[in-house]
N, C-alpha and C positions, 0 to 999 in steps of 0.2 A: 365788668358788667356784661351782661350777655348781650348777644346781638339785637334783640328784639327791642332791648331798651335804647340802644343807641338809634334804631330806627325810629323809634317814638320820638326820642329828643330831636332828632333830626328833622322830622317831619314837622316839629311845631317850631322851628326857629322863627323868630320874628324878622320879617323882611321890609322894608322900605316899598310901598306901593305908590309910585309916583308914575302917572302916564304920560305926563310931560318928560320925564328924565329917562325912563326905562321904556324899551322897545316890545312889540309884541313876542318877538323871540325869545324874550327872558319873562314871557307873561305878566309884564310890566311890574316886576319885582327886580330887586337886588339879586343878581346871579352869583355875587362871590362868597357869601358866608358859608355856605356848606363847604366849599372849596377851602376855605380858610380853616374852619373845624377840622377838615381831614387833614390838611399840611400840618397843623398842630399837633394832632394826634400821632401823625408819622414822626415828627422831630421828638416827641416824647418817647416814643417806641425806640428810636435810634439812640437815646441818651444825648442828643444835642440839647434838649430844654431838660433843667434839672431843678429850677426854681419855680414856685407858684405863679409869679407873675413874668409877663413879657413887655417889654417896653420897646 
């Protein structure tokens, strides 16, 4: 997948927007989802993840 498609996909990730749960530092959204996706992509590139499911 070309880089611009990854950027487009990452910019459209749905995040939980709860002002009571998340602070202004995270713009009131879940901060971990993009990091989780990058970590999974890195593990796939390393060959650690070989199955289509992660438990």
